[in-house]
N, C-alpha and C positions, 0 to 999 in steps of 0.2 A: 210223586210229588207229595211234600209233606206241607199241610195247611194248616197255619195256626192264625187265631184272632182273638180279641176280645170278646166278640160274639160270633155265632155262625148260623146263618139261614140257608137252608137247603130248598130250592123250589123245583121239584121234579119235573113238573110240566113245562117248565121254561129252561130246564137243564142248566141252571144257575146256581152257584154257592155265592152269597153276600158275606162278606168280613167288614164288620162295624165295629166302631170307627176306625178300628186299624187291624192290619193283619200282615202276616210273613208267609212267603212260599219259598221252600228250599226244594232243590233238585240237584243231587250229585254236588258240583261245586258252585252252583248257582243261588243267591240268596236275594230275595227282592221284599222290601218293606214298602208300605204305603198306607194310604187312608182310603176307606171308602171301594175297597177292592170287590169286584165282580170277576169271578171264574165262571166262563162258559164252557160247557162240555158237548161233546157230540159222540153218541155211541159209547157213552162212559169214558170217554177221552178227552182230556183238558186241551181245548183247541185255542182259548183266547183268553188273557187276563187284562183287565182294565184297572188303573189305580190313579188316585190323585196324590200330589206331594209324595211322590214315589222316588226311591233309589234302590238300586241294586248293584250287584259285583259277581264277578266270576272268576275264581283263582284256578290258576294252573300252573304247573310246574315251571313254566318258562315264561308266563306273561300274566297279567292281571287287567280285568275290565271293570271299570268303576262308571257308572251313569245314573243320571236323576233327571227328572223332570216335573213340572206341575201336573201335566196330564201324560201318563205313561200306557202304552197298549203293546202288547205282547202276542204274538203269534207263535204256535207251536204246530209241529207236523203230529202224524199219526202214533210216532213212537215218543212224544213228549220231549222233543227236541226243539230249542228255540230257532225260529225262522226269520222272524223280522220282530224289531222293537222300535216304535215309533214314540218319540219325547216331543211334546208340544209344550210350549212356554218355558223358559228360562233351561232349555235342555243342555246337558253336559254329558260328554264322555272322556274318560281319561285312559289311555293304554300304557301300561308299563311293562317294558321288558328290562333286562340286565343292561342293556346299551341306552336306553331312551326312554322319556316320557313324552306321551303325545296326547294334547288336550284340545278337543272340539267344544266349543259353546256356539250357540245360535238361538233363534227363536224357535225353530223346529229342525229336529235331528232325527234321520231316519238309519237305522243300523239292519243291513242285511247278513244274514248266516248262511252257511251250507252245514250239514250234517256230516261229522266225521267219527262213526261209530256213535257213543253215547254223548260226545261232546258237539257244541255248536262253535264253528270257526267263522270270525268276522271275515266278511269278503269286501263290503262297501260301505260307505258312510256319506250321505248326503245331507249337506246343512243350508239353512234357508233363514234369512233374517239376519242381519248383522253376524255374519258367520266369521268364525276365528278359529284358526288352527296354529297352535304354538307346540313345535317340536323342540324338547329341550334334551342335550345329553346327558348322560349320568357318569360320573367319576369311575373310572376303573382302573386298576393297576397296570402301568404300561401303556395306556392311551392317552393322548393329548385330546383335551376337550375342544370339539368345534364349536362355532357359533350356534346359539340359539335361533331358531327361524319362526317368525310370526307372520301369518299370511290373512288378510283382512280383505273380505267380499261380501256381497249382499248373498250370493249363492256360490257353492262351492261342492266339490265330487273327489272323495278319496277312495282310492282302490287300494286292497291290501295285498302284499305279496303271499304265496303260497303258505298256508299254515296260520295266517291270520295275525302274524306277531308284528310285522313291520309294514311299513308304507311302501306301495310301489309306485304311485303318482298320485297328485293332486292337480285338478284344473278348476278354474273359473270362468264363466260366461257372462261376468259383469266386472265392471271397473274394480280394481282391487289395489292394495297396498301390500309390499313383502319387504320385511325388514328382517336385518341381520344383528343380532345383538351380541357383543364380544364377549367371550368368556377367559380370554387370554389378552395379556398386554400387547400382542404384536398383531391382534385382530382389529378390525375396523368396523366403526357402526355405520351400516349402510341402509337407505330407504329407496325402493323403487316403486314408483306409481306407474301404472299401466293396465292393459286390459288382456283378458284372454290369456291367463297365466297357464301354462303346463310345467309343473315340477316332476322330475322323474328321480326315483331315491333308489341308492344300492342297498348294500348291507348295512346294518346299523342305522338304519334311517338317515344316511349321509346323502347329500345331493350329488347326482351325477351331471345332471345339466337341467337348464329350464329354459322356457322362452316365453316372451310376452311381445304385444303390440302397443304403440304409443306410450313408449316408455320415458320416463323422466326420473334420473337417478340423483341422489344426495349422499355424500359420503363425508363422514367426519374423520 
């Protein structure tokens, strides 16, 4: 982990490094910038990082993660691999692959990871407080654009397919609104209001099926 900052304070008795008023952390393909950063160590290993007005990115060959929040907490395992990222207040996550771009916004977002060698693979995203998931297809040769999907709910849970590149499912446990935004002249604008949405995805974040209860639909 490379640690940079305008100023650096090392508190040996607390096992903490303070970066004020701003700092940057770099490890492999991960870069995190923020204000008032506190790095907590245990047995000479970085185990937690907290920051204000922070934003980070993880760049991999087949996917890119970008995240930000007014308050960011990151937890690492004994090998220095990120296992959990919590974003509080104005939290956002954008995951981009060659097929689609998925953006999550909410008052609070939790990201869970699994270690894959030196990399951290995203496995689950939990969003609370005016949560919105937008899945937008990206143009590619020989592939027709599907609709853009926008799901809104107070709380939602997103599970990732193996490898952390694409969504496997999104569920809500509160009333929600599911909107289909057309990207082709033959597609229709649809809005579904309901409860308990369960949306299952296939390859390239294409919807395979979904269900909900107490549904009301509107189609243009």
